[in-house]
A tleap script that builds the chain and sets N, CA, C and O, in Angstrom:
source leaprc.protein.ff14SB
mol = sequence {
  NMET SER SER ALA ARG LEU VAL PHE PRO MET
  ASN ALA ALA ARG TRP SER VAL SER LEU ILE
  GLY ILE ALA GLY VAL VAL ALA ALA THR LEU
  ALA GLY ALA THR ILE TRP LEU LEU VAL SER
  ASP PRO VAL LYS GLY ALA ASP THR VAL SER
  ALA LEU SER GLN GLY ASN PRO ALA PRO PHE
  MET GLN ALA ILE GLY ALA VAL ILE TYR ASP
  ALA LEU ARG GLY LEU PHE ARG PHE CLEU
}
set mol.1.N position { 10.748 1.365 40.100 }
set mol.1.CA position { 9.433 1.481 39.521 }
set mol.1.C position { 9.330 2.705 38.615 }
set mol.1.O position { 8.644 2.663 37.594 }
set mol.2.N position { 9.997 3.780 38.975 }
set mol.2.CA position { 9.941 4.974 38.140 }
set mol.2.C position { 10.696 4.759 36.820 }
set mol.2.O position { 10.333 5.356 35.806 }
set mol.3.N position { 11.739 3.917 36.816 }
set mol.3.CA position { 12.463 3.661 35.572 }
set mol.3.C position { 11.596 2.885 34.577 }
set mol.3.O position { 11.736 3.063 33.367 }
set mol.4.N position { 10.707 2.032 35.076 }
set mol.4.CA position { 9.805 1.307 34.188 }
set mol.4.C position { 8.823 2.265 33.527 }
set mol.4.O position { 8.438 2.064 32.375 }
set mol.5.N position { 8.423 3.285 34.237 }
set mol.5.CA position { 7.513 4.271 33.652 }
set mol.5.C position { 8.206 5.098 32.580 }
set mol.5.O position { 7.563 5.523 31.620 }
set mol.6.N position { 9.486 5.329 32.724 }
set mol.6.CA position { 10.213 6.111 31.740 }
set mol.6.C position { 10.473 5.316 30.469 }
set mol.6.O position { 10.562 5.896 29.387 }
set mol.7.N position { 10.596 4.008 30.583 }
set mol.7.CA position { 10.874 3.170 29.423 }
set mol.7.C position { 9.615 2.985 28.585 }
set mol.7.O position { 9.698 2.965 27.357 }
set mol.8.N position { 8.473 2.851 29.205 }
set mol.8.CA position { 7.244 2.561 28.465 }
set mol.8.C position { 6.867 3.654 27.469 }
set mol.8.O position { 6.525 3.322 26.334 }
set mol.9.N position { 6.911 4.937 27.827 }
set mol.9.CA position { 6.565 5.946 26.817 }
set mol.9.C position { 7.505 5.920 25.608 }
set mol.9.O position { 7.077 6.205 24.489 }
set mol.10.N position { 8.748 5.589 25.817 }
set mol.10.CA position { 9.678 5.508 24.701 }
set mol.10.C position { 9.305 4.337 23.791 }
set mol.10.O position { 9.376 4.462 22.569 }
set mol.11.N position { 8.913 3.211 24.365 }
set mol.11.CA position { 8.479 2.080 23.547 }
set mol.11.C position { 7.220 2.431 22.775 }
set mol.11.O position { 7.082 2.057 21.610 }
set mol.12.N position { 6.298 3.148 23.413 }
set mol.12.CA position { 5.079 3.558 22.719 }
set mol.12.C position { 5.412 4.509 21.575 }
set mol.12.O position { 4.793 4.442 20.513 }
set mol.13.N position { 6.370 5.380 21.781 }
set mol.13.CA position { 6.774 6.299 20.713 }
set mol.13.C position { 7.410 5.538 19.558 }
set mol.13.O position { 7.159 5.854 18.395 }
set mol.14.N position { 8.223 4.549 19.866 }
set mol.14.CA position { 8.841 3.748 18.802 }
set mol.14.C position { 7.784 2.982 18.014 }
set mol.14.O position { 7.848 2.912 16.787 }
set mol.15.N position { 6.816 2.410 18.718 }
set mol.15.CA position { 5.755 1.684 18.035 }
set mol.15.C position { 4.937 2.615 17.147 }
set mol.15.O position { 4.583 2.255 16.024 }
set mol.16.N position { 4.640 3.800 17.643 }
set mol.16.CA position { 3.827 4.719 16.847 }
set mol.16.C position { 4.582 5.174 15.608 }
set mol.16.O position { 3.990 5.290 14.535 }
set mol.17.N position { 5.872 5.434 15.735 }
set mol.17.CA position { 6.659 5.832 14.567 }
set mol.17.C position { 6.733 4.682 13.569 }
set mol.17.O position { 6.631 4.902 12.362 }
set mol.18.N position { 6.910 3.466 14.058 }
set mol.18.CA position { 6.957 2.308 13.167 }
set mol.18.C position { 5.615 2.104 12.465 }
set mol.18.O position { 5.570 1.818 11.268 }
set mol.19.N position { 4.535 2.252 13.207 }
set mol.19.CA position { 3.206 2.071 12.629 }
set mol.19.C position { 2.916 3.137 11.577 }
set mol.19.O position { 2.364 2.837 10.519 }
set mol.20.N position { 3.288 4.374 11.868 }
set mol.20.CA position { 3.094 5.449 10.895 }
set mol.20.C position { 3.967 5.219 9.665 }
set mol.20.O position { 3.537 5.488 8.544 }
set mol.21.N position { 5.173 4.731 9.862 }
set mol.21.CA position { 6.053 4.431 8.732 }
set mol.21.C position { 5.499 3.332 7.844 }
set mol.21.O position { 5.554 3.428 6.618 }
set mol.22.N position { 4.967 2.289 8.461 }
set mol.22.CA position { 4.374 1.187 7.692 }
set mol.22.C position { 3.155 1.674 6.931 }
set mol.22.O position { 2.969 1.325 5.765 }
set mol.23.N position { 2.324 2.476 7.581 }
set mol.23.CA position { 1.135 3.016 6.905 }
set mol.23.C position { 1.551 3.900 5.730 }
set mol.23.O position { 0.903 3.887 4.684 }
set mol.24.N position { 2.618 4.658 5.895 }
set mol.24.CA position { 3.106 5.498 4.803 }
set mol.24.C position { 3.624 4.691 3.626 }
set mol.24.O position { 3.381 5.042 2.471 }
set mol.25.N position { 4.332 3.618 3.914 }
set mol.25.CA position { 4.849 2.761 2.840 }
set mol.25.C position { 3.699 2.090 2.092 }
set mol.25.O position { 3.720 2.000 0.865 }
set mol.26.N position { 2.706 1.625 2.826 }
set mol.26.CA position { 1.540 0.992 2.188 }
set mol.26.C position { 0.784 2.008 1.339 }
set mol.26.O position { 0.387 1.701 0.215 }
set mol.27.N position { 0.582 3.210 1.864 }
set mol.27.CA position { -0.129 4.244 1.105 }
set mol.27.C position { 0.643 4.632 -0.155 }
set mol.27.O position { 0.046 4.799 -1.219 }
set mol.28.N position { 1.947 4.774 -0.044 }
set mol.28.CA position { 2.759 5.125 -1.210 }
set mol.28.C position { 2.746 4.009 -2.250 }
set mol.28.O position { 2.716 4.274 -3.452 }
set mol.29.N position { 2.769 2.768 -1.788 }
set mol.29.CA position { 2.716 1.628 -2.713 }
set mol.29.C position { 1.386 1.593 -3.455 }
set mol.29.O position { 1.356 1.410 -4.672 }
set mol.30.N position { 0.293 1.765 -2.729 }
set mol.30.CA position { -1.023 1.767 -3.380 }
set mol.30.C position { -1.172 2.944 -4.342 }
set mol.30.O position { -1.743 2.793 -5.422 }
set mol.31.N position { -0.664 4.109 -3.958 }
set mol.31.CA position { -0.751 5.274 -4.847 }
set mol.31.C position { 0.072 5.050 -6.112 }
set mol.31.O position { -0.388 5.339 -7.216 }
set mol.32.N position { 1.281 4.539 -5.949 }
set mol.32.CA position { 2.115 4.268 -7.115 }
set mol.32.C position { 1.522 3.209 -8.025 }
set mol.32.O position { 1.570 3.334 -9.249 }
set mol.33.N position { 0.962 2.165 -7.426 }
set mol.33.CA position { 0.339 1.102 -8.228 }
set mol.33.C position { -0.884 1.622 -8.969 }
set mol.33.O position { -1.128 1.241 -10.114 }
set mol.34.N position { -1.647 2.486 -8.325 }
set mol.34.CA position { -2.834 3.057 -8.979 }
set mol.34.C position { -2.426 3.932 -10.158 }
set mol.34.O position { -3.024 3.856 -11.231 }
set mol.35.N position { -1.417 4.752 -9.957 }
set mol.35.CA position { -0.945 5.606 -11.052 }
set mol.35.C position { -0.388 4.749 -12.188 }
set mol.35.O position { -0.650 5.016 -13.361 }
set mol.36.N position { 0.381 3.720 -11.833 }
set mol.36.CA position { 0.933 2.845 -12.868 }
set mol.36.C position { -0.177 2.132 -13.638 }
set mol.36.O position { -0.087 1.974 -14.856 }
set mol.37.N position { -1.202 1.710 -12.945 }
set mol.37.CA position { -2.327 1.045 -13.611 }
set mol.37.C position { -3.022 2.002 -14.572 }
set mol.37.O position { -3.369 1.618 -15.689 }
set mol.38.N position { -3.225 3.230 -14.148 }
set mol.38.CA position { -3.910 4.194 -15.004 }
set mol.38.C position { -3.057 4.606 -16.204 }
set mol.38.O position { -3.594 4.913 -17.268 }
set mol.39.N position { -1.738 4.613 -16.040 }
set mol.39.CA position { -0.859 4.995 -17.144 }
set mol.39.C position { -0.633 3.824 -18.101 }
set mol.39.O position { -0.662 4.004 -19.318 }
set mol.40.N position { -0.409 2.632 -17.558 }
set mol.40.CA position { -0.050 1.500 -18.405 }
set mol.40.C position { -1.254 0.836 -19.067 }
set mol.40.O position { -1.133 0.312 -20.174 }
set mol.41.N position { -2.402 0.849 -18.415 }
set mol.41.CA position { -3.597 0.216 -18.980 }
set mol.41.C position { -4.820 1.053 -18.614 }
set mol.41.O position { -5.551 0.705 -17.686 }
set mol.42.N position { -5.051 2.154 -19.335 }
set mol.42.CA position { -6.123 3.067 -18.954 }
set mol.42.C position { -7.531 2.470 -19.058 }
set mol.42.O position { -8.425 2.865 -18.310 }
set mol.43.N position { -7.732 1.528 -19.973 }
set mol.43.CA position { -9.055 0.923 -20.106 }
set mol.43.C position { -9.375 0.074 -18.879 }
set mol.43.O position { -10.470 0.169 -18.323 }
set mol.44.N position { -8.419 -0.755 -18.459 }
set mol.44.CA position { -8.620 -1.565 -17.259 }
set mol.44.C position { -8.761 -0.669 -16.031 }
set mol.44.O position { -9.571 -0.948 -15.147 }
set mol.45.N position { -7.977 0.403 -15.976 }
set mol.45.CA position { -8.084 1.343 -14.870 }
set mol.45.C position { -9.451 1.996 -14.821 }
set mol.45.O position { -10.028 2.153 -13.745 }
set mol.46.N position { -9.972 2.378 -15.976 }
set mol.46.CA position { -11.298 2.992 -16.021 }
set mol.46.C position { -12.383 1.995 -15.616 }
set mol.46.O position { -13.334 2.358 -14.922 }
set mol.47.N position { -12.243 0.751 -16.045 }
set mol.47.CA position { -13.221 -0.276 -15.669 }
set mol.47.C position { -13.211 -0.519 -14.159 }
set mol.47.O position { -14.263 -0.680 -13.541 }
set mol.48.N position { -12.017 -0.543 -13.578 }
set mol.48.CA position { -11.941 -0.786 -12.133 }
set mol.48.C position { -12.486 0.398 -11.347 }
set mol.48.O position { -13.137 0.211 -10.320 }
set mol.49.N position { -12.226 1.616 -11.821 }
set mol.49.CA position { -12.768 2.796 -11.130 }
set mol.49.C position { -14.283 2.826 -11.264 }
set mol.49.O position { -14.983 3.204 -10.325 }
set mol.50.N position { -14.788 2.434 -12.415 }
set mol.50.CA position { -16.244 2.378 -12.603 }
set mol.50.C position { -16.879 1.370 -11.658 }
set mol.50.O position { -17.907 1.654 -11.043 }
set mol.51.N position { -16.270 0.194 -11.540 }
set mol.51.CA position { -16.800 -0.816 -10.619 }
set mol.51.C position { -16.665 -0.351 -9.170 }
set mol.51.O position { -17.527 -0.636 -8.339 }
set mol.52.N position { -15.589 0.361 -8.874 }
set mol.52.CA position { -15.385 0.867 -7.518 }
set mol.52.C position { -16.429 1.921 -7.163 }
set mol.52.O position { -16.901 1.972 -6.028 }
set mol.53.N position { -16.786 2.754 -8.122 }
set mol.53.CA position { -17.795 3.782 -7.850 }
set mol.53.C position { -19.183 3.181 -7.665 }
set mol.53.O position { -20.059 3.813 -7.075 }
set mol.54.N position { -19.390 1.966 -8.164 }
set mol.54.CA position { -20.665 1.275 -7.982 }
set mol.54.C position { -20.683 0.465 -6.697 }
set mol.54.O position { -21.678 -0.191 -6.390 }
set mol.55.N position { -19.589 0.506 -5.943 }
set mol.55.CA position { -19.552 -0.181 -4.656 }
set mol.55.C position { -18.920 -1.556 -4.692 }
set mol.55.O position { -19.047 -2.310 -3.728 }
set mol.56.N position { -18.242 -1.907 -5.775 }
set mol.56.CA position { -17.615 -3.217 -5.900 }
set mol.56.C position { -16.094 -3.039 -5.929 }
set mol.56.O position { -15.537 -2.734 -6.984 }
set mol.57.N position { -15.418 -3.220 -4.804 }
set mol.57.CA position { -13.973 -2.993 -4.779 }
set mol.57.C position { -13.133 -4.161 -5.297 }
set mol.57.O position { -11.919 -4.016 -5.444 }
set mol.58.N position { -13.736 -5.302 -5.575 }
set mol.58.CA position { -12.982 -6.491 -5.958 }
set mol.58.C position { -12.149 -6.296 -7.231 }
set mol.58.O position { -10.970 -6.651 -7.216 }
set mol.59.N position { -12.687 -5.755 -8.332 }
set mol.59.CA position { -11.849 -5.587 -9.528 }
set mol.59.C position { -10.674 -4.631 -9.300 }
set mol.59.O position { -9.586 -4.839 -9.837 }
set mol.60.N position { -10.897 -3.593 -8.512 }
set mol.60.CA position { -9.821 -2.651 -8.210 }
set mol.60.C position { -8.716 -3.332 -7.422 }
set mol.60.O position { -7.536 -3.165 -7.729 }
set mol.61.N position { -9.089 -4.087 -6.422 }
set mol.61.CA position { -8.086 -4.763 -5.599 }
set mol.61.C position { -7.337 -5.827 -6.415 }
set mol.61.O position { -6.132 -6.005 -6.237 }
set mol.62.N position { -8.040 -6.528 -7.300 }
set mol.62.CA position { -7.373 -7.515 -8.153 }
set mol.62.C position { -6.387 -6.849 -9.100 }
set mol.62.O position { -5.280 -7.349 -9.302 }
set mol.63.N position { -6.784 -5.723 -9.680 }
set mol.63.CA position { -5.900 -5.018 -10.614 }
set mol.63.C position { -4.681 -4.455 -9.896 }
set mol.63.O position { -3.562 -4.558 -10.398 }
set mol.64.N position { -4.891 -3.862 -8.731 }
set mol.64.CA position { -3.775 -3.312 -7.964 }
set mol.64.C position { -2.859 -4.448 -7.493 }
set mol.64.O position { -1.635 -4.318 -7.531 }
set mol.65.N position { -3.448 -5.545 -7.057 }
set mol.65.CA position { -2.649 -6.704 -6.645 }
set mol.65.C position { -1.803 -7.240 -7.778 }
set mol.65.O position { -0.647 -7.612 -7.573 }
set mol.66.N position { -2.372 -7.283 -8.979 }
set mol.66.CA position { -1.621 -7.765 -10.142 }
set mol.66.C position { -0.468 -6.820 -10.477 }
set mol.66.O position { 0.622 -7.270 -10.829 }
set mol.67.N position { -0.707 -5.512 -10.368 }
set mol.67.CA position { 0.357 -4.544 -10.651 }
set mol.67.C position { 1.487 -4.685 -9.641 }
set mol.67.O position { 2.658 -4.691 -10.020 }
set mol.68.N position { 1.148 -4.797 -8.358 }
set mol.68.CA position { 2.170 -4.928 -7.312 }
set mol.68.C position { 2.922 -6.255 -7.477 }
set mol.68.O position { 4.143 -6.301 -7.320 }
set mol.69.N position { 2.200 -7.323 -7.789 }
set mol.69.CA position { 2.836 -8.628 -7.994 }
set mol.69.C position { 3.814 -8.577 -9.162 }
set mol.69.O position { 4.934 -9.079 -9.061 }
set mol.70.N position { 3.394 -7.972 -10.266 }
set mol.70.CA position { 4.279 -7.872 -11.431 }
set mol.70.C position { 5.518 -7.028 -11.118 }
set mol.70.O position { 6.618 -7.343 -11.571 }
set mol.71.N position { 5.336 -5.965 -10.348 }
set mol.71.CA position { 6.471 -5.117 -9.981 }
set mol.71.C position { 7.448 -5.876 -9.084 }
set mol.71.O position { 8.660 -5.793 -9.278 }
set mol.72.N position { 6.932 -6.605 -8.115 }
set mol.72.CA position { 7.811 -7.378 -7.234 }
set mol.72.C position { 8.505 -8.509 -7.981 }
set mol.72.O position { 9.679 -8.786 -7.736 }
set mol.73.N position { 7.796 -9.155 -8.882 }
set mol.73.CA position { 8.392 -10.216 -9.689 }
set mol.73.C position { 9.521 -9.671 -10.545 }
set mol.73.O position { 10.582 -10.289 -10.634 }
set mol.74.N position { 9.310 -8.518 -11.177 }
set mol.74.CA position { 10.359 -7.894 -11.967 }
set mol.74.C position { 11.538 -7.474 -11.112 }
set mol.74.O position { 12.688 -7.600 -11.534 }
set mol.75.N position { 11.265 -6.975 -9.913 }
set mol.75.CA position { 12.338 -6.567 -9.010 }
set mol.75.C position { 13.176 -7.768 -8.583 }
set mol.75.O position { 14.404 -7.685 -8.568 }
set mol.76.N position { 12.539 -8.873 -8.239 }
set mol.76.CA position { 13.283 -10.048 -7.810 }
set mol.76.C position { 14.045 -10.707 -8.962 }
set mol.76.O position { 15.096 -11.307 -8.741 }
set mol.77.N position { 13.531 -10.603 -10.173 }
set mol.77.CA position { 14.286 -11.095 -11.329 }
set mol.77.C position { 15.540 -10.274 -11.538 }
set mol.77.O position { 16.591 -10.798 -11.907 }
set mol.78.N position { 15.415 -8.975 -11.297 }
set mol.78.CA position { 16.551 -8.083 -11.463 }
set mol.78.C position { 17.625 -8.363 -10.432 }
set mol.78.O position { 18.817 -8.320 -10.736 }
set mol.79.N position { 17.198 -8.652 -9.210 }
set mol.79.CA position { 18.165 -8.904 -8.138 }
set mol.79.C position { 18.763 -10.279 -8.313 }
set mol.79.O position { 19.604 -10.693 -7.515 }
savepdb mol mol.pdb
quit
Protein backbone atom coordinates (compact mmCIF):
# COMPACT_ATOMS: atom_id res chain seq x y z
CA UNK A 1 0.00 0.00 0.00
CA UNK A 2 2.85 2.40 0.70
CA UNK A 3 4.34 1.75 -2.77
CA UNK A 4 1.08 2.90 -4.36
CA UNK A 5 1.35 6.16 -2.47
CA UNK A 6 4.87 6.70 -3.74
CA UNK A 7 3.88 6.13 -7.36
CA UNK A 8 0.94 8.54 -7.38
CA UNK A 9 2.87 11.74 -6.59
CA UNK A 10 5.29 10.93 -9.40
CA UNK A 11 2.39 10.51 -11.84
CA UNK A 12 0.93 13.81 -10.67
CA UNK A 13 4.30 15.48 -11.22
CA UNK A 14 4.54 14.04 -14.73
CA UNK A 15 1.04 15.23 -15.56
CA UNK A 16 1.74 18.71 -14.24
CA UNK A 17 4.96 19.00 -16.24
CA UNK A 18 3.17 17.79 -19.36
CA UNK A 19 0.30 20.21 -18.81
CA UNK A 20 2.67 23.12 -18.26
CA UNK A 21 4.60 22.13 -21.38
CA UNK A 22 1.45 22.02 -23.49
CA UNK A 23 0.32 25.39 -22.14
CA UNK A 24 3.75 26.81 -22.99
CA UNK A 25 3.64 25.50 -26.54
CA UNK A 26 0.14 26.91 -27.06
CA UNK A 27 1.15 30.29 -25.61
CA UNK A 28 4.27 30.44 -27.78
CA UNK A 29 2.26 29.51 -30.87
CA UNK A 30 -0.34 32.20 -30.22
CA UNK A 31 2.36 34.79 -29.50
CA UNK A 32 4.25 33.92 -32.67
CA UNK A 33 1.09 33.96 -34.77
CA UNK A 34 0.08 37.33 -33.34
CA UNK A 35 3.48 38.83 -34.10
CA UNK A 36 3.44 37.33 -37.59
CA UNK A 37 -0.03 38.75 -38.21
CA UNK A 38 1.03 42.21 -37.09
CA UNK A 39 4.20 42.12 -39.21
CA UNK A 40 2.78 40.53 -42.37
CA UNK A 41 -0.60 42.29 -42.48
CA UNK A 42 -0.67 45.30 -40.14
CA UNK A 43 -4.05 46.59 -41.36
CA UNK A 44 -5.80 43.28 -40.64
CA UNK A 45 -3.94 43.08 -37.33
CA UNK A 46 -5.10 46.56 -36.37
CA UNK A 47 -8.69 45.74 -37.34
CA UNK A 48 -8.66 42.58 -35.24
CA UNK A 49 -7.16 44.38 -32.24
CA UNK A 50 -9.78 47.11 -32.59
CA UNK A 51 -12.58 44.53 -32.65
CA UNK A 52 -10.97 42.73 -29.72
CA UNK A 53 -10.86 45.91 -27.65
CA UNK A 54 -14.59 46.36 -28.30
CA UNK A 55 -15.25 42.91 -26.84
CA UNK A 56 -15.53 40.89 -30.06
CA UNK A 57 -12.85 38.18 -30.13
CA UNK A 58 -14.14 36.43 -33.27
CA UNK A 59 -12.11 38.39 -35.89
CA UNK A 60 -8.93 37.96 -33.84
CA UNK A 61 -9.43 34.23 -33.48
CA UNK A 62 -10.22 33.88 -37.20
CA UNK A 63 -7.10 35.82 -38.17
CA UNK A 64 -4.87 33.88 -35.79
CA UNK A 65 -6.42 30.60 -36.97
CA UNK A 66 -5.73 31.53 -40.58
CA UNK A 67 -2.10 32.39 -39.78
CA UNK A 68 -1.56 29.10 -37.92
CA UNK A 69 -3.31 27.14 -40.70
CA UNK A 70 -1.16 28.75 -43.38
CA UNK A 71 2.00 28.05 -41.37
CA UNK A 72 1.09 24.40 -40.88
CA UNK A 73 0.13 24.01 -44.53
CA UNK A 74 3.48 25.46 -45.60
CA UNK A 75 5.31 23.21 -43.14
CA UNK A 76 3.58 20.07 -44.41
CA UNK A 77 4.27 21.04 -48.03
CA UNK A 78 7.91 21.38 -47.13
CA UNK A 79 8.03 17.99 -45.47
